[in-house]
C-alpha positions, 0 to 999 in steps of 0.5 A: 447699871447702864449709866455706870457702863456708859461712864466707864466707856466714856472715861476709858475712851478719854484715857486711850486718846490721852495715851496715844497723844490724840487728845486735844484741849476742847469742850466736849458734851456727852449725854449719859441717860438724862445726865450731861457731862461737859468736858472743858478747861478749868477756865471755862468751868469757872466761867460757867460756874460764876454764871451760876452764882459760884463765888470761889474757884472750882475744879468742877461742878454739878448743875442740878437745874440742867443735870450737867456735870462740868469737869476736865476730861482727865480729872477723874477724881473731880468728875467722879465727885460731881457724878455722886452729886448727880446721883443725889449724894450731898457730900458737903453737909 
């Protein structure tokens, strides 16, 4: 429940900054319990994914070794999808 509440606060803060025009493209790291979320550009996400063995372009990914989600801050669909991986769901079976 704490993780869900923290995630809602994090995402709603991101929404507010986009709506007020204060959003700047940057890499951000946010810790939720034992989970890290790195908000980065699509280019940075793919650069990091390639370092971890990805062979195709991705919108985001979850690294179970570091317990880190990589996604764009305003891409709620991808961030949510990767969050499910972090919680142990394997949608790609």
